[in-house]
RORO-806241 format. One line per field, with one value per residue (C-alpha): chain; residue in three letters; y, x, z; residue number from 1. Coordinates in nm, 2 decimals, m for minus. Example, Ala and Ser with C-alpha at 12.3 -4.5 7.8 and 13.67 -1.06 7.14 Angstrom:
2
kette <- [A;A]
rest <- [ALA;SER]
Y <- [m0.45;m0.11]
X <- [1.23;1.37]
Z <- [0.78;0.71]
nr <- [1;2]
This chain:
213
kette <- [A;A;A;A;A;A;A;A;A;A;A;A;A;A;A;A;A;A;A;A;A;A;A;A;A;A;A;A;A;A;A;A;A;A;A;A;A;A;A;A;A;A;A;A;A;A;A;A;A;A;A;A;A;A;A;A;A;A;A;A;A;A;A;A;A;A;A;A;A;A;A;A;A;A;A;A;A;A;A;A;A;A;A;A;A;A;A;A;A;A;A;A;A;A;A;A;A;A;A;A;A;A;A;A;A;A;A;A;A;A;A;A;A;A;A;A;A;A;A;A;A;A;A;A;A;A;A;A;A;A;A;A;A;A;A;A;A;A;A;A;A;A;A;A;A;A;A;A;A;A;A;A;A;A;A;A;A;A;A;A;A;A;A;A;A;A;A;A;A;A;A;A;A;A;A;A;A;A;A;A;A;A;A;A;A;A;A;A;A;A;A;A;A;A;A;A;A;A;A;A;A;A;A;A;A;A;A;A;A;A;A;A;A]
rest <- [MET;ARG;ASN;HIS;LEU;ALA;LEU;TYR;LEU;VAL;THR;ASP;ASP;GLN;PRO;ASP;LEU;LEU;THR;ARG;THR;GLU;ALA;ALA;LEU;GLU;GLY;GLY;VAL;THR;CYS;VAL;GLN;LEU;ARG;LEU;LYS;GLN;ALA;ASP;SER;GLY;PRO;PHE;LEU;HIS;GLN;ALA;ARG;ALA;MET;ALA;GLN;LEU;CYS;ARG;ASN;TYR;ASN;VAL;PRO;PHE;ILE;VAL;ASN;ASP;ARG;ALA;ASP;ILE;ALA;HIS;LEU;SER;ASP;ALA;ASP;MET;LEU;HIS;ILE;GLY;GLN;SER;ASP;LEU;PRO;LEU;ARG;GLU;ALA;ARG;SER;ILE;VAL;GLY;SER;ASP;MET;PRO;ILE;GLY;VAL;SER;ALA;ALA;THR;VAL;GLU;GLU;ALA;LYS;ARG;ALA;GLU;GLU;GLU;GLY;ALA;ALA;TYR;LEU;GLY;VAL;GLY;SER;LEU;PHE;PRO;THR;GLN;SER;LYS;VAL;ASP;ALA;THR;PRO;ILE;ASP;PRO;GLU;MET;VAL;ARG;LYS;ILE;ARG;ASP;SER;VAL;SER;LEU;PRO;ILE;VAL;LEU;ILE;GLY;GLY;ILE;ASN;GLN;SER;THR;LEU;SER;ASP;ALA;GLU;SER;LEU;ILE;ARG;ALA;THR;ALA;ASP;GLY;ILE;ALA;ILE;VAL;SER;ALA;ILE;LEU;SER;THR;PRO;ASP;PRO;ARG;GLU;ALA;ALA;ALA;SER;LEU;ARG;TYR;ARG;MET;ASP;SER;LEU;LEU;SER;HIS;ARG;SER;LEU;GLN]
Y <- [m0.52;m0.27;0.03;m0.08;m0.09;0.27;0.38;0.06;0.11;m0.13;m0.10;m0.09;m0.22;0.12;0.23;0.38;0.18;0.20;0.57;0.64;0.40;0.56;0.90;0.75;0.60;0.95;1.08;0.83;0.51;0.25;m0.07;m0.16;m0.45;m0.54;m0.64;m0.71;m0.88;m0.88;m0.98;m1.31;m1.49;m1.39;m1.01;m1.04;m1.19;m0.92;m0.64;m0.80;m0.83;m0.46;m0.35;m0.56;m0.37;m0.04;m0.11;m0.22;0.11;0.28;0.03;m0.05;m0.40;m0.54;m0.76;m0.97;m1.01;m1.35;m1.52;m1.73;m1.85;m1.49;m1.39;m1.67;m1.62;m1.24;m1.26;m1.05;m0.96;m1.07;m1.23;m1.12;m1.35;m1.32;m1.55;m1.70;m1.73;m2.02;m2.12;m2.00;m2.34;m2.42;m2.08;m2.14;m2.45;m2.24;m1.93;m2.11;m2.07;m1.73;m1.51;m1.33;m1.37;m1.13;m1.23;m1.04;m1.08;m0.94;m1.14;m1.25;m1.61;m1.53;m1.32;m1.59;m1.86;m1.64;m1.59;m1.96;m2.05;m1.81;m1.49;m1.19;m0.92;m0.87;m0.66;m0.57;m0.42;m0.30;0.01;0.21;0.14;0.14;0.14;m0.05;m0.36;m0.33;m0.66;m0.55;m0.51;m0.25;m0.39;m0.23;m0.04;m0.24;m0.55;m0.39;m0.33;m0.69;m0.82;m0.59;m0.73;m1.10;m1.10;m0.96;m0.93;m0.59;m0.46;m0.26;m0.10;m0.11;m0.01;0.33;0.53;0.87;1.23;1.27;0.94;0.93;1.21;0.99;0.70;0.88;0.74;0.39;0.40;0.52;0.24;m0.04;0.00;m0.01;0.14;0.21;0.06;0.30;0.26;0.53;0.81;0.80;0.63;0.79;1.15;1.40;1.40;1.07;1.20;1.48;1.26;1.01;1.28;1.43;1.09;0.99;1.31;1.24;0.88;0.96;1.19;0.93;0.65;0.85;0.71;0.36;0.46;0.46;0.10]
X <- [m0.29;m0.47;m0.33;0.02;m0.04;m0.13;0.20;0.39;0.75;0.92;1.29;1.52;1.87;2.04;2.32;2.27;1.95;1.94;2.00;1.73;1.49;1.54;1.46;1.14;1.05;1.10;0.86;0.59;0.60;0.39;0.58;0.89;0.93;1.29;1.31;1.66;1.62;2.00;2.14;2.29;2.17;2.44;2.43;2.04;2.04;2.28;2.08;1.75;1.88;1.99;1.66;1.47;1.64;1.58;1.21;1.19;1.34;1.05;0.79;0.68;0.65;0.94;0.85;1.08;1.00;1.00;1.26;1.09;1.43;1.55;1.23;1.26;1.63;1.60;1.30;1.09;0.74;0.59;0.67;0.54;0.53;0.44;0.26;0.59;0.75;0.74;0.37;0.21;0.17;0.54;0.64;0.43;0.63;0.95;0.84;0.60;0.23;0.25;0.41;0.16;0.22;0.11;0.04;0.05;m0.27;m0.38;m0.70;m1.01;m0.89;m0.55;m0.71;m0.96;m0.69;m0.47;m0.75;m0.84;m0.48;m0.45;m0.29;m0.29;m0.32;m0.30;m0.07;m0.28;m0.13;0.04;m0.18;0.03;0.34;0.65;1.03;1.07;0.93;0.95;0.76;0.46;0.14;m0.11;m0.45;m0.78;m0.93;m1.25;m1.04;m0.92;m1.29;m1.38;m1.09;m1.21;m1.56;m1.43;m1.23;m1.22;m0.85;m0.67;m0.55;m0.24;m0.23;0.12;0.28;0.38;0.22;0.37;0.26;0.11;m0.06;m0.20;m0.43;m0.56;m0.62;m0.78;m1.14;m1.01;m0.81;m1.11;m1.32;m1.09;m0.76;m0.61;m0.28;m0.04;0.31;0.58;0.93;1.10;0.85;1.01;1.35;1.47;1.38;1.63;1.45;1.28;1.17;0.97;0.84;0.71;0.56;0.37;0.24;0.15;m0.05;m0.25;m0.31;m0.43;m0.68;m0.79;m0.82;m0.97;m1.32;m1.18;m1.12;m1.49;m1.52]
Z <- [1.41;1.19;1.38;1.29;0.92;0.85;0.71;0.62;0.52;0.29;0.26;m0.04;m0.10;m0.10;0.14;0.49;0.53;0.91;0.92;0.66;0.83;1.17;1.01;0.87;1.22;1.37;1.10;1.21;1.00;1.18;1.08;0.89;0.64;0.55;0.18;0.05;m0.28;m0.35;m0.01;0.07;0.39;0.62;0.54;0.54;0.89;1.02;0.89;1.01;1.37;1.36;1.21;1.47;1.75;1.58;1.55;1.91;2.01;1.84;1.95;1.59;1.44;1.24;0.94;0.72;0.35;0.20;0.42;0.69;0.82;0.87;1.03;1.28;1.35;1.39;1.62;1.38;1.47;1.14;0.81;0.46;0.17;m0.20;m0.43;m0.56;m0.21;0.02;0.07;0.40;0.55;0.50;0.62;0.93;1.00;1.02;1.21;1.45;1.53;1.69;1.43;1.21;0.84;0.57;0.22;m0.11;m0.32;m0.66;m0.71;m0.51;m0.53;m0.38;m0.11;m0.01;m0.01;0.21;0.46;0.47;0.53;0.82;0.69;0.92;0.66;0.28;0.07;m0.23;m0.55;m0.74;m0.73;m0.97;m1.18;m0.96;m1.01;m0.68;m0.85;m1.22;m1.29;m1.09;m1.29;m1.17;m1.08;m1.14;m0.85;m0.89;m0.82;m0.50;m0.40;m0.48;m0.27;0.02;m0.01;m0.02;0.30;0.65;0.67;0.71;0.37;0.29;m0.06;m0.23;m0.54;m0.68;m0.39;m0.33;m0.24;m0.59;m0.65;m0.29;m0.40;m0.68;m0.44;m0.15;m0.21;m0.27;0.05;0.25;0.11;0.12;0.30;0.65;0.54;0.25;0.19;0.08;m0.04;m0.25;m0.16;0.19;0.16;m0.17;m0.05;0.08;0.41;0.50;0.83;0.67;0.39;0.65;0.87;0.57;0.46;0.82;0.86;0.54;0.63;0.98;0.82;0.56;0.82;1.10;1.05;1.13;1.49;1.54;1.41]
nr <- [1;2;3;4;5;6;7;8;9;10;11;12;13;14;15;16;17;18;19;20;21;22;23;24;25;26;27;28;29;30;31;32;33;34;35;36;37;38;39;40;41;42;43;44;45;46;47;48;49;50;51;52;53;54;55;56;57;58;59;60;61;62;63;64;65;66;67;68;69;70;71;72;73;74;75;76;77;78;79;80;81;82;83;84;85;86;87;88;89;90;91;92;93;94;95;96;97;98;99;100;101;102;103;104;105;106;107;108;109;110;111;112;113;114;115;116;117;118;119;120;121;122;123;124;125;126;127;128;129;130;131;132;133;134;135;136;137;138;139;140;141;142;143;144;145;146;147;148;149;150;151;152;153;154;155;156;157;158;159;160;161;162;163;164;165;166;167;168;169;170;171;172;173;174;175;176;177;178;179;180;181;182;183;184;185;186;187;188;189;190;191;192;193;194;195;196;197;198;199;200;201;202;203;204;205;206;207;208;209;210;211;212;213]
């Protein structure tokens, strides 16, 4: 599980998503979460099935955001839910007992509850302000450390991470994280493949000590 979280791509709603995502896969993203906030159920399912096949071609996990029904119908590898989405126990009744479920958390209480309810990993943030989710409120780095100390689950840091802010977060990543989640810093660039490759190189260096654990 942890090895698949190092460079976690979260999609946007922009055109040519499959083409841009494949370029990111070629660059080395380690998993892909399909997040389509504006899509109706039919188009969402169609895109999910196409994305699931693409991820299988590259042997990386495919994750559906929020929609347990879409995750189940598209044969996704994982589901990710936020605090305002369907509760984990209810989502579990839809996707079955075998599908790992990740949960967003911004407090120690949310992180502990997610672990107690059987979450597979945590998405923790927002680390920085982000245009991908304008209502996200950045959390203090000390809270990230407290969450890390409170649970044993893998942690993916998310929110406003790009080539520039990654430098500011290097010590926090080394101390707390198993990966970072990226949206626009890969998918909104002129060359998603190169952006992914550069970020993957930096993350492999930051997380290299974990291979000894």
